[in-house]
PDBQT receptor file of N, H, CA, C and O in Angstrom, charges set to zero:
ATOM      1  N   MET A   1      69.997 114.048   9.499  1.00  0.00    +0.000 N 
ATOM      2  CA  MET A   1      70.167 115.053   8.490  1.00  0.00    +0.000 C 
ATOM      3  C   MET A   1      69.776 114.562   7.220  1.00  0.00    +0.000 C 
ATOM      4  O   MET A   1      69.300 115.321   6.376  1.00  0.00    +0.000 OA
ATOM      5  N   ASP A   2      69.947 113.291   7.011  1.00  0.00    +0.000 N 
ATOM      6  H   ASP A   2      70.334 112.675   7.697  1.00  0.00    +0.000 HD
ATOM      7  CA  ASP A   2      69.371 112.743   5.646  1.00  0.00    +0.000 C 
ATOM      8  C   ASP A   2      67.881 112.849   5.447  1.00  0.00    +0.000 C 
ATOM      9  O   ASP A   2      67.388 113.131   4.355  1.00  0.00    +0.000 OA
ATOM     10  N   ARG A   3      67.132 112.598   6.612  1.00  0.00    +0.000 N 
ATOM     11  H   ARG A   3      67.532 112.370   7.499  1.00  0.00    +0.000 HD
ATOM     12  CA  ARG A   3      65.827 112.820   6.584  1.00  0.00    +0.000 C 
ATOM     13  C   ARG A   3      65.336 114.147   6.232  1.00  0.00    +0.000 C 
ATOM     14  O   ARG A   3      64.410 114.326   5.441  1.00  0.00    +0.000 OA
ATOM     15  N   ARG A   4      66.050 115.185   6.903  1.00  0.00    +0.000 N 
ATOM     16  H   ARG A   4      66.802 115.040   7.546  1.00  0.00    +0.000 HD
ATOM     17  CA  ARG A   4      65.670 116.669   6.653  1.00  0.00    +0.000 C 
ATOM     18  C   ARG A   4      65.963 117.026   5.212  1.00  0.00    +0.000 C 
ATOM     19  O   ARG A   4      65.227 117.799   4.598  1.00  0.00    +0.000 OA
ATOM     20  N   ILE A   5      67.058 116.455   4.656  1.00  0.00    +0.000 N 
ATOM     21  H   ILE A   5      67.656 115.827   5.155  1.00  0.00    +0.000 HD
ATOM     22  CA  ILE A   5      67.344 116.721   3.223  1.00  0.00    +0.000 C 
ATOM     23  C   ILE A   5      66.242 116.179   2.400  1.00  0.00    +0.000 C 
ATOM     24  O   ILE A   5      65.786 116.848   1.473  1.00  0.00    +0.000 OA
ATOM     25  N   THR A   6      65.788 115.000   2.688  1.00  0.00    +0.000 N 
ATOM     26  H   THR A   6      66.159 114.457   3.441  1.00  0.00    +0.000 HD
ATOM     27  CA  THR A   6      64.785 114.321   1.863  1.00  0.00    +0.000 C 
ATOM     28  C   THR A   6      63.416 115.083   1.949  1.00  0.00    +0.000 C 
ATOM     29  O   THR A   6      62.672 115.200   0.975  1.00  0.00    +0.000 OA
ATOM     30  N   GLU A   7      63.156 115.569   3.135  1.00  0.00    +0.000 N 
ATOM     31  H   GLU A   7      63.760 115.475   3.926  1.00  0.00    +0.000 HD
ATOM     32  CA  GLU A   7      61.952 116.252   3.384  1.00  0.00    +0.000 C 
ATOM     33  C   GLU A   7      61.958 117.770   2.776  1.00  0.00    +0.000 C 
ATOM     34  O   GLU A   7      60.933 118.347   2.412  1.00  0.00    +0.000 OA
ATOM     35  N   GLN A   8      63.104 118.255   2.729  1.00  0.00    +0.000 N 
ATOM     36  H   GLN A   8      63.936 117.787   3.025  1.00  0.00    +0.000 HD
ATOM     37  CA  GLN A   8      63.124 119.740   2.296  1.00  0.00    +0.000 C 
ATOM     38  C   GLN A   8      64.244 119.952   1.344  1.00  0.00    +0.000 C 
ATOM     39  O   GLN A   8      65.112 120.785   1.608  1.00  0.00    +0.000 OA
ATOM     40  N   PRO A   9      64.280 119.226   0.215  1.00  0.00    +0.000 N 
ATOM     41  CA  PRO A   9      65.451 119.336  -0.685  1.00  0.00    +0.000 C 
ATOM     42  C   PRO A   9      65.639 120.757  -1.206  1.00  0.00    +0.000 C 
ATOM     43  O   PRO A   9      66.782 121.178  -1.380  1.00  0.00    +0.000 OA
ATOM     44  N   ASP A  10      64.607 121.493  -1.457  1.00  0.00    +0.000 N 
ATOM     45  H   ASP A  10      63.679 121.151  -1.316  1.00  0.00    +0.000 HD
ATOM     46  CA  ASP A  10      64.763 122.801  -2.032  1.00  0.00    +0.000 C 
ATOM     47  C   ASP A  10      65.523 123.763  -1.031  1.00  0.00    +0.000 C 
ATOM     48  O   ASP A  10      66.308 124.622  -1.431  1.00  0.00    +0.000 OA
ATOM     49  N   ASP A  11      65.238 123.557   0.253  1.00  0.00    +0.000 N 
ATOM     50  H   ASP A  11      64.600 122.858   0.578  1.00  0.00    +0.000 HD
ATOM     51  CA  ASP A  11      65.945 124.419   1.168  1.00  0.00    +0.000 C 
ATOM     52  C   ASP A  11      67.488 124.166   1.088  1.00  0.00    +0.000 C 
ATOM     53  O   ASP A  11      68.314 125.076   1.147  1.00  0.00    +0.000 OA
ATOM     54  N   TYR A  12      67.781 122.894   0.953  1.00  0.00    +0.000 N 
ATOM     55  H   TYR A  12      67.109 122.155   0.905  1.00  0.00    +0.000 HD
ATOM     56  CA  TYR A  12      69.242 122.560   1.052  1.00  0.00    +0.000 C 
ATOM     57  C   TYR A  12      69.887 123.007  -0.336  1.00  0.00    +0.000 C 
ATOM     58  O   TYR A  12      71.019 123.490  -0.359  1.00  0.00    +0.000 OA
ATOM     59  N   ASP A  13      69.188 122.844  -1.403  1.00  0.00    +0.000 N 
ATOM     60  H   ASP A  13      68.269 122.451  -1.385  1.00  0.00    +0.000 HD
ATOM     61  CA  ASP A  13      69.655 123.254  -2.730  1.00  0.00    +0.000 C 
ATOM     62  C   ASP A  13      69.964 124.745  -2.693  1.00  0.00    +0.000 C 
ATOM     63  O   ASP A  13      70.993 125.183  -3.207  1.00  0.00    +0.000 OA
ATOM     64  N   ARG A  14      69.079 125.517  -2.090  1.00  0.00    +0.000 N 
ATOM     65  H   ARG A  14      68.243 125.162  -1.672  1.00  0.00    +0.000 HD
ATOM     66  CA  ARG A  14      69.248 126.934  -2.039  1.00  0.00    +0.000 C 
ATOM     67  C   ARG A  14      70.462 127.331  -1.180  1.00  0.00    +0.000 C 
ATOM     68  O   ARG A  14      71.235 128.232  -1.504  1.00  0.00    +0.000 OA
ATOM     69  N   GLU A  15      70.567 126.622  -0.107  1.00  0.00    +0.000 N 
ATOM     70  H   GLU A  15      69.938 125.890   0.156  1.00  0.00    +0.000 HD
ATOM     71  CA  GLU A  15      71.738 126.958   0.779  1.00  0.00    +0.000 C 
ATOM     72  C   GLU A  15      73.112 126.491   0.110  1.00  0.00    +0.000 C 
ATOM     73  O   GLU A  15      74.117 127.189   0.245  1.00  0.00    +0.000 OA
ATOM     74  N   ILE A  16      73.133 125.517  -0.481  1.00  0.00    +0.000 N 
ATOM     75  H   ILE A  16      72.317 124.950  -0.591  1.00  0.00    +0.000 HD
ATOM     76  CA  ILE A  16      74.288 124.977  -1.305  1.00  0.00    +0.000 C 
ATOM     77  C   ILE A  16      74.726 126.045  -2.385  1.00  0.00    +0.000 C 
ATOM     78  O   ILE A  16      75.888 126.426  -2.529  1.00  0.00    +0.000 OA
ATOM     79  N   THR A  17      73.552 126.514  -3.186  1.00  0.00    +0.000 N 
ATOM     80  H   THR A  17      72.608 126.205  -3.069  1.00  0.00    +0.000 HD
ATOM     81  CA  THR A  17      73.801 127.471  -4.148  1.00  0.00    +0.000 C 
ATOM     82  C   THR A  17      74.379 128.793  -3.488  1.00  0.00    +0.000 C 
ATOM     83  O   THR A  17      75.377 129.354  -3.940  1.00  0.00    +0.000 OA
ATOM     84  N   ALA A  18      73.735 129.208  -2.476  1.00  0.00    +0.000 N 
ATOM     85  H   ALA A  18      72.924 128.753  -2.109  1.00  0.00    +0.000 HD
ATOM     86  CA  ALA A  18      74.270 130.475  -1.839  1.00  0.00    +0.000 C 
ATOM     87  C   ALA A  18      75.700 130.316  -1.378  1.00  0.00    +0.000 C 
ATOM     88  O   ALA A  18      76.508 131.216  -1.604  1.00  0.00    +0.000 OA
ATOM     89  N   ASN A  19      76.064 129.166  -0.715  1.00  0.00    +0.000 N 
ATOM     90  H   ASN A  19      75.407 128.435  -0.531  1.00  0.00    +0.000 HD
ATOM     91  CA  ASN A  19      77.467 128.945  -0.360  1.00  0.00    +0.000 C 
ATOM     92  C   ASN A  19      78.391 128.961  -1.538  1.00  0.00    +0.000 C 
ATOM     93  O   ASN A  19      79.443 129.598  -1.498  1.00  0.00    +0.000 OA
ATOM     94  N   GLU A  20      78.019 128.272  -2.583  1.00  0.00    +0.000 N 
ATOM     95  H   GLU A  20      77.164 127.754  -2.615  1.00  0.00    +0.000 HD
ATOM     96  CA  GLU A  20      78.880 128.243  -3.718  1.00  0.00    +0.000 C 
ATOM     97  C   GLU A  20      79.076 129.664  -4.355  1.00  0.00    +0.000 C 
ATOM     98  O   GLU A  20      80.161 130.004  -4.827  1.00  0.00    +0.000 OA
ATOM     99  N   SER A  21      77.989 130.463  -4.343  1.00  0.00    +0.000 N 
ATOM    100  H   SER A  21      77.108 130.187  -3.959  1.00  0.00    +0.000 HD
ATOM    101  CA  SER A  21      78.142 131.869  -4.871  1.00  0.00    +0.000 C 
ATOM    102  C   SER A  21      79.033 132.741  -3.963  1.00  0.00    +0.000 C 
ATOM    103  O   SER A  21      79.815 133.544  -4.470  1.00  0.00    +0.000 OA
ATOM    104  N   ALA A  22      78.927 132.598  -2.654  1.00  0.00    +0.000 N 
ATOM    105  H   ALA A  22      78.291 131.946  -2.242  1.00  0.00    +0.000 HD
ATOM    106  CA  ALA A  22      79.660 133.380  -1.789  1.00  0.00    +0.000 C 
ATOM    107  C   ALA A  22      81.193 132.852  -1.847  1.00  0.00    +0.000 C 
ATOM    108  O   ALA A  22      82.112 133.664  -1.737  1.00  0.00    +0.000 OA
ATOM    109  N   LEU A  23      81.418 131.607  -2.006  1.00  0.00    +0.000 N 
ATOM    110  H   LEU A  23      80.672 130.947  -2.095  1.00  0.00    +0.000 HD
ATOM    111  CA  LEU A  23      82.889 131.179  -2.221  1.00  0.00    +0.000 C 
ATOM    112  C   LEU A  23      83.535 131.796  -3.581  1.00  0.00    +0.000 C 
ATOM    113  O   LEU A  23      84.652 132.308  -3.657  1.00  0.00    +0.000 OA
ATOM    114  N   THR A  24      82.674 131.653  -4.551  1.00  0.00    +0.000 N 
ATOM    115  H   THR A  24      81.767 131.237  -4.489  1.00  0.00    +0.000 HD
ATOM    116  CA  THR A  24      83.124 132.348  -5.861  1.00  0.00    +0.000 C 
ATOM    117  C   THR A  24      83.322 133.834  -5.793  1.00  0.00    +0.000 C 
ATOM    118  O   THR A  24      84.257 134.383  -6.375  1.00  0.00    +0.000 OA
ATOM    119  N   GLU A  25      82.472 134.452  -5.108  1.00  0.00    +0.000 N 
ATOM    120  H   GLU A  25      81.712 134.006  -4.635  1.00  0.00    +0.000 HD
ATOM    121  CA  GLU A  25      82.570 135.973  -4.913  1.00  0.00    +0.000 C 
ATOM    122  C   GLU A  25      83.845 136.275  -4.136  1.00  0.00    +0.000 C 
ATOM    123  O   GLU A  25      84.527 137.252  -4.443  1.00  0.00    +0.000 OA
ATOM    124  N   ALA A  26      84.186 135.457  -3.131  1.00  0.00    +0.000 N 
ATOM    125  H   ALA A  26      83.632 134.664  -2.881  1.00  0.00    +0.000 HD
ATOM    126  CA  ALA A  26      85.415 135.590  -2.345  1.00  0.00    +0.000 C 
ATOM    127  C   ALA A  26      86.620 135.288  -3.165  1.00  0.00    +0.000 C 
ATOM    128  O   ALA A  26      87.711 135.546  -2.656  1.00  0.00    +0.000 OA
ATOM    129  N   GLY A  27      86.580 134.776  -4.368  1.00  0.00    +0.000 N 
ATOM    130  H   GLY A  27      85.694 134.566  -4.781  1.00  0.00    +0.000 HD
ATOM    131  CA  GLY A  27      87.688 134.414  -5.144  1.00  0.00    +0.000 C 
ATOM    132  C   GLY A  27      88.251 133.146  -4.748  1.00  0.00    +0.000 C 
ATOM    133  O   GLY A  27      89.465 132.993  -4.878  1.00  0.00    +0.000 OA
ATOM    134  N   HIS A  28      87.480 132.142  -4.246  1.00  0.00    +0.000 N 
ATOM    135  H   HIS A  28      86.493 132.266  -4.141  1.00  0.00    +0.000 HD
ATOM    136  CA  HIS A  28      87.934 130.930  -3.912  1.00  0.00    +0.000 C 
ATOM    137  C   HIS A  28      87.139 129.754  -4.560  1.00  0.00    +0.000 C 
ATOM    138  O   HIS A  28      86.049 130.017  -5.069  1.00  0.00    +0.000 OA
ATOM    139  N   TRP A  29      87.578 128.564  -4.576  1.00  0.00    +0.000 N 
ATOM    140  H   TRP A  29      88.463 128.350  -4.163  1.00  0.00    +0.000 HD
ATOM    141  CA  TRP A  29      86.858 127.482  -5.138  1.00  0.00    +0.000 C 
ATOM    142  C   TRP A  29      87.086 126.217  -4.360  1.00  0.00    +0.000 C 
ATOM    143  O   TRP A  29      87.974 126.126  -3.512  1.00  0.00    +0.000 OA
ATOM    144  N   GLU A  30      86.222 125.198  -4.685  1.00  0.00    +0.000 N 
ATOM    145  H   GLU A  30      85.500 125.272  -5.373  1.00  0.00    +0.000 HD
ATOM    146  CA  GLU A  30      86.302 123.947  -4.123  1.00  0.00    +0.000 C 
ATOM    147  C   GLU A  30      86.030 124.081  -2.562  1.00  0.00    +0.000 C 
ATOM    148  O   GLU A  30      85.941 125.166  -1.988  1.00  0.00    +0.000 OA
ATOM    149  N   VAL A  31      85.920 122.937  -1.999  1.00  0.00    +0.000 N 
ATOM    150  H   VAL A  31      85.992 122.056  -2.466  1.00  0.00    +0.000 HD
ATOM    151  CA  VAL A  31      85.660 122.890  -0.551  1.00  0.00    +0.000 C 
ATOM    152  C   VAL A  31      86.425 121.784   0.072  1.00  0.00    +0.000 C 
ATOM    153  O   VAL A  31      86.786 120.912  -0.718  1.00  0.00    +0.000 OA
ATOM    154  N   PRO A  32      86.733 121.637   1.244  1.00  0.00    +0.000 N 
ATOM    155  CA  PRO A  32      86.273 122.712   2.243  1.00  0.00    +0.000 C 
ATOM    156  C   PRO A  32      87.305 123.907   2.192  1.00  0.00    +0.000 C 
ATOM    157  O   PRO A  32      88.521 123.714   2.189  1.00  0.00    +0.000 OA
ATOM    158  N   THR A  33      86.770 125.049   2.154  1.00  0.00    +0.000 N 
ATOM    159  H   THR A  33      85.783 125.206   2.155  1.00  0.00    +0.000 HD
ATOM    160  CA  THR A  33      87.526 126.252   2.245  1.00  0.00    +0.000 C 
ATOM    161  C   THR A  33      87.041 127.124   3.349  1.00  0.00    +0.000 C 
ATOM    162  O   THR A  33      85.846 127.419   3.381  1.00  0.00    +0.000 OA
ATOM    163  N   LEU A  34      87.856 127.557   4.249  1.00  0.00    +0.000 N 
ATOM    164  H   LEU A  34      88.826 127.318   4.223  1.00  0.00    +0.000 HD
ATOM    165  CA  LEU A  34      87.413 128.529   5.297  1.00  0.00    +0.000 C 
ATOM    166  C   LEU A  34      88.228 129.781   5.131  1.00  0.00    +0.000 C 
ATOM    167  O   LEU A  34      89.412 129.711   4.802  1.00  0.00    +0.000 OA
ATOM    168  N   VAL A  35      87.638 130.894   5.343  1.00  0.00    +0.000 N 
ATOM    169  H   VAL A  35      86.676 130.951   5.610  1.00  0.00    +0.000 HD
ATOM    170  CA  VAL A  35      88.305 132.134   5.260  1.00  0.00    +0.000 C 
ATOM    171  C   VAL A  35      88.131 132.929   6.532  1.00  0.00    +0.000 C 
ATOM    172  O   VAL A  35      87.022 133.059   7.050  1.00  0.00    +0.000 OA
ATOM    173  N   PHE A  36      89.241 133.466   7.038  1.00  0.00    +0.000 N 
ATOM    174  H   PHE A  36      90.142 133.360   6.617  1.00  0.00    +0.000 HD
ATOM    175  CA  PHE A  36      89.143 134.334   8.242  1.00  0.00    +0.000 C 
ATOM    176  C   PHE A  36      89.978 135.557   7.926  1.00  0.00    +0.000 C 
ATOM    177  O   PHE A  36      91.182 135.481   7.683  1.00  0.00    +0.000 OA
ATOM    178  N   ARG A  37      89.241 136.774   7.941  1.00  0.00    +0.000 N 
ATOM    179  H   ARG A  37      88.263 136.836   8.139  1.00  0.00    +0.000 HD
ATOM    180  CA  ARG A  37      89.915 138.049   7.664  1.00  0.00    +0.000 C 
ATOM    181  C   ARG A  37      90.749 137.958   6.344  1.00  0.00    +0.000 C 
ATOM    182  O   ARG A  37      91.925 138.313   6.263  1.00  0.00    +0.000 OA
ATOM    183  N   SER A  38      90.050 137.472   5.380  1.00  0.00    +0.000 N 
ATOM    184  H   SER A  38      89.095 137.184   5.446  1.00  0.00    +0.000 HD
ATOM    185  CA  SER A  38      90.618 137.354   3.956  1.00  0.00    +0.000 C 
ATOM    186  C   SER A  38      91.767 136.320   3.867  1.00  0.00    +0.000 C 
ATOM    187  O   SER A  38      92.411 136.261   2.819  1.00  0.00    +0.000 OA
ATOM    188  N   GLU A  39      92.073 135.479   4.933  1.00  0.00    +0.000 N 
ATOM    189  H   GLU A  39      91.551 135.527   5.785  1.00  0.00    +0.000 HD
ATOM    190  CA  GLU A  39      93.143 134.568   4.723  1.00  0.00    +0.000 C 
ATOM    191  C   GLU A  39      92.374 133.244   4.507  1.00  0.00    +0.000 C 
ATOM    192  O   GLU A  39      91.539 132.836   5.314  1.00  0.00    +0.000 OA
ATOM    193  N   PRO A  40      92.712 132.591   3.357  1.00  0.00    +0.000 N 
ATOM    194  CA  PRO A  40      92.075 131.319   3.139  1.00  0.00    +0.000 C 
ATOM    195  C   PRO A  40      92.784 130.155   3.899  1.00  0.00    +0.000 C 
ATOM    196  O   PRO A  40      93.989 130.198   4.147  1.00  0.00    +0.000 OA
ATOM    197  N   PHE A  41      91.965 129.093   4.263  1.00  0.00    +0.000 N 
ATOM    198  H   PHE A  41      90.986 129.058   4.061  1.00  0.00    +0.000 HD
ATOM    199  CA  PHE A  41      92.430 127.904   4.801  1.00  0.00    +0.000 C 
ATOM    200  C   PHE A  41      91.830 126.791   3.927  1.00  0.00    +0.000 C 
ATOM    201  O   PHE A  41      90.632 126.532   4.047  1.00  0.00    +0.000 OA
ATOM    202  N   PHE A  42      92.584 126.133   3.071  1.00  0.00    +0.000 N 
ATOM    203  H   PHE A  42      93.557 126.344   2.973  1.00  0.00    +0.000 HD
ATOM    204  CA  PHE A  42      92.105 125.146   2.239  1.00  0.00    +0.000 C 
ATOM    205  C   PHE A  42      92.183 123.749   2.802  1.00  0.00    +0.000 C 
ATOM    206  O   PHE A  42      93.299 123.287   3.040  1.00  0.00    +0.000 OA
ATOM    207  N   GLY A  43      91.185 123.091   3.019  1.00  0.00    +0.000 N 
ATOM    208  H   GLY A  43      90.279 123.467   2.826  1.00  0.00    +0.000 HD
ATOM    209  CA  GLY A  43      91.101 121.681   3.417  1.00  0.00    +0.000 C 
ATOM    210  C   GLY A  43      91.037 121.425   4.914  1.00  0.00    +0.000 C 
ATOM    211  O   GLY A  43      91.472 122.223   5.744  1.00  0.00    +0.000 OA
ATOM    212  N   GLN A  44      90.480 120.290   5.200  1.00  0.00    +0.000 N 
ATOM    213  H   GLN A  44      90.126 119.641   4.525  1.00  0.00    +0.000 HD
ATOM    214  CA  GLN A  44      90.356 119.940   6.604  1.00  0.00    +0.000 C 
ATOM    215  C   GLN A  44      91.713 119.826   7.389  1.00  0.00    +0.000 C 
ATOM    216  O   GLN A  44      91.766 119.927   8.615  1.00  0.00    +0.000 OA
ATOM    217  N   ASP A  45      92.751 119.618   6.627  1.00  0.00    +0.000 N 
ATOM    218  H   ASP A  45      92.708 119.536   5.632  1.00  0.00    +0.000 HD
ATOM    219  CA  ASP A  45      94.010 119.366   7.238  1.00  0.00    +0.000 C 
ATOM    220  C   ASP A  45      94.586 120.741   7.758  1.00  0.00    +0.000 C 
ATOM    221  O   ASP A  45      95.595 120.769   8.463  1.00  0.00    +0.000 OA
ATOM    222  N   ARG A  46      93.931 121.836   7.396  1.00  0.00    +0.000 N 
ATOM    223  H   ARG A  46      93.112 121.813   6.824  1.00  0.00    +0.000 HD
ATOM    224  CA  ARG A  46      94.339 123.233   7.813  1.00  0.00    +0.000 C 
ATOM    225  C   ARG A  46      93.538 123.828   8.927  1.00  0.00    +0.000 C 
ATOM    226  O   ARG A  46      93.688 125.003   9.262  1.00  0.00    +0.000 OA
ATOM    227  N   LEU A  47      92.606 122.940   9.556  1.00  0.00    +0.000 N 
ATOM    228  H   LEU A  47      92.484 121.985   9.284  1.00  0.00    +0.000 HD
ATOM    229  CA  LEU A  47      91.815 123.404  10.659  1.00  0.00    +0.000 C 
ATOM    230  C   LEU A  47      92.681 123.871  11.825  1.00  0.00    +0.000 C 
ATOM    231  O   LEU A  47      92.427 124.903  12.447  1.00  0.00    +0.000 OA
ATOM    232  N   GLU A  48      93.722 123.066  12.100  1.00  0.00    +0.000 N 
ATOM    233  H   GLU A  48      93.929 122.228  11.595  1.00  0.00    +0.000 HD
ATOM    234  CA  GLU A  48      94.702 123.464  13.268  1.00  0.00    +0.000 C 
ATOM    235  C   GLU A  48      95.253 124.776  12.957  1.00  0.00    +0.000 C 
ATOM    236  O   GLU A  48      95.395 125.569  13.887  1.00  0.00    +0.000 OA
ATOM    237  N   ASP A  49      95.614 125.143  11.662  1.00  0.00    +0.000 N 
ATOM    238  H   ASP A  49      95.498 124.499  10.907  1.00  0.00    +0.000 HD
ATOM    239  CA  ASP A  49      96.177 126.405  11.261  1.00  0.00    +0.000 C 
ATOM    240  C   ASP A  49      95.153 127.576  11.554  1.00  0.00    +0.000 C 
ATOM    241  O   ASP A  49      95.500 128.642  12.064  1.00  0.00    +0.000 OA
ATOM    242  N   LEU A  50      93.924 127.287  11.200  1.00  0.00    +0.000 N 
ATOM    243  H   LEU A  50      93.643 126.421  10.786  1.00  0.00    +0.000 HD
ATOM    244  CA  LEU A  50      92.851 128.240  11.470  1.00  0.00    +0.000 C 
ATOM    245  C   LEU A  50      92.675 128.471  12.898  1.00  0.00    +0.000 C 
ATOM    246  O   LEU A  50      92.523 129.602  13.359  1.00  0.00    +0.000 OA
ATOM    247  N   LYS A  51      92.696 127.345  13.645  1.00  0.00    +0.000 N 
ATOM    248  H   LYS A  51      92.820 126.426  13.270  1.00  0.00    +0.000 HD
ATOM    249  CA  LYS A  51      92.498 127.523  15.168  1.00  0.00    +0.000 C 
ATOM    250  C   LYS A  51      93.724 128.372  15.674  1.00  0.00    +0.000 C 
ATOM    251  O   LYS A  51      93.509 129.347  16.393  1.00  0.00    +0.000 OA
ATOM    252  N   TRP A  52      94.877 128.058  15.349  1.00  0.00    +0.000 N 
ATOM    253  H   TRP A  52      95.051 127.266  14.764  1.00  0.00    +0.000 HD
ATOM    254  CA  TRP A  52      96.039 128.906  15.650  1.00  0.00    +0.000 C 
ATOM    255  C   TRP A  52      95.852 130.413  15.394  1.00  0.00    +0.000 C 
ATOM    256  O   TRP A  52      96.098 131.259  16.253  1.00  0.00    +0.000 OA
ATOM    257  N   ARG A  53      95.402 130.693  14.162  1.00  0.00    +0.000 N 
ATOM    258  H   ARG A  53      95.202 130.006  13.464  1.00  0.00    +0.000 HD
ATOM    259  CA  ARG A  53      95.192 132.132  13.687  1.00  0.00    +0.000 C 
ATOM    260  C   ARG A  53      93.953 132.701  14.646  1.00  0.00    +0.000 C 
ATOM    261  O   ARG A  53      94.065 133.836  15.107  1.00  0.00    +0.000 OA
ATOM    262  N   LEU A  54      92.965 132.033  14.893  1.00  0.00    +0.000 N 
ATOM    263  H   LEU A  54      92.874 131.110  14.518  1.00  0.00    +0.000 HD
ATOM    264  CA  LEU A  54      91.873 132.533  15.716  1.00  0.00    +0.000 C 
ATOM    265  C   LEU A  54      92.476 132.847  17.055  1.00  0.00    +0.000 C 
ATOM    266  O   LEU A  54      92.221 133.919  17.606  1.00  0.00    +0.000 OA
ATOM    267  N   ALA A  55      93.290 131.927  17.614  1.00  0.00    +0.000 N 
ATOM    268  H   ALA A  55      93.498 131.056  17.167  1.00  0.00    +0.000 HD
ATOM    269  CA  ALA A  55      93.890 132.057  18.905  1.00  0.00    +0.000 C 
ATOM    270  C   ALA A  55      94.743 133.313  19.056  1.00  0.00    +0.000 C 
ATOM    271  O   ALA A  55      94.822 133.943  20.111  1.00  0.00    +0.000 OA
ATOM    272  N   GLN A  56      95.373 133.631  17.928  1.00  0.00    +0.000 N 
ATOM    273  H   GLN A  56      95.309 133.120  17.071  1.00  0.00    +0.000 HD
ATOM    274  CA  GLN A  56      96.149 134.807  17.881  1.00  0.00    +0.000 C 
ATOM    275  C   GLN A  56      95.393 136.089  18.045  1.00  0.00    +0.000 C 
ATOM    276  O   GLN A  56      95.911 137.094  18.532  1.00  0.00    +0.000 OA
ATOM    277  N   GLN A  57      94.127 136.028  17.616  1.00  0.00    +0.000 N 
ATOM    278  H   GLN A  57      93.706 135.212  17.221  1.00  0.00    +0.000 HD
ATOM    279  CA  GLN A  57      93.235 137.086  17.734  1.00  0.00    +0.000 C 
ATOM    280  C   GLN A  57      92.365 137.017  19.009  1.00  0.00    +0.000 C 
ATOM    281  O   GLN A  57      91.435 137.810  19.153  1.00  0.00    +0.000 OA
ATOM    282  N   GLY A  58      92.653 136.087  19.928  1.00  0.00    +0.000 N 
ATOM    283  H   GLY A  58      93.409 135.443  19.812  1.00  0.00    +0.000 HD
ATOM    284  CA  GLY A  58      91.891 135.877  21.140  1.00  0.00    +0.000 C 
ATOM    285  C   GLY A  58      90.566 135.439  20.981  1.00  0.00    +0.000 C 
ATOM    286  O   GLY A  58      89.706 135.803  21.782  1.00  0.00    +0.000 OA
ATOM    287  N   LEU A  59      90.286 134.650  19.974  1.00  0.00    +0.000 N 
ATOM    288  H   LEU A  59      90.985 134.354  19.323  1.00  0.00    +0.000 HD
ATOM    289  CA  LEU A  59      88.911 134.277  19.666  1.00  0.00    +0.000 C 
ATOM    290  C   LEU A  59      88.660 132.708  20.050  1.00  0.00    +0.000 C 
ATOM    291  O   LEU A  59      87.541 132.199  19.990  1.00  0.00    +0.000 OA
ATOM    292  N   VAL A  60      89.752 132.052  20.424  1.00  0.00    +0.000 N 
ATOM    293  H   VAL A  60      90.661 132.466  20.473  1.00  0.00    +0.000 HD
ATOM    294  CA  VAL A  60      89.542 130.638  20.954  1.00  0.00    +0.000 C 
ATOM    295  C   VAL A  60      90.693 130.431  22.019  1.00  0.00    +0.000 C 
ATOM    296  O   VAL A  60      91.782 130.995  21.909  1.00  0.00    +0.000 OA
ATOM    297  N   PRO A  61      90.392 129.634  22.990  1.00  0.00    +0.000 N 
ATOM    298  CA  PRO A  61      91.403 129.378  23.917  1.00  0.00    +0.000 C 
ATOM    299  C   PRO A  61      92.595 128.559  23.343  1.00  0.00    +0.000 C 
ATOM    300  O   PRO A  61      92.347 127.622  22.584  1.00  0.00    +0.000 OA
ATOM    301  N   GLU A  62      93.870 128.869  23.667  1.00  0.00    +0.000 N 
ATOM    302  H   GLU A  62      94.072 129.630  24.283  1.00  0.00    +0.000 HD
ATOM    303  CA  GLU A  62      94.986 128.289  23.098  1.00  0.00    +0.000 C 
ATOM    304  C   GLU A  62      95.166 126.917  23.759  1.00  0.00    +0.000 C 
ATOM    305  O   GLU A  62      96.101 126.189  23.426  1.00  0.00    +0.000 OA
TER     306      GLU A  62
């Protein structure tokens, strides 16, 4: 990944800028932030909570 970033820095800068804009437009800040159906999950320590929510919707095996 480091090599790809070095070879194509503009692509990654655009992607980061787009992600930051989407996060701001959604009313959130900082990372990592995941949003599922308007419910925010802040931080990697909330991944299990997100997985639980997805399982409730039948989107991942329990």
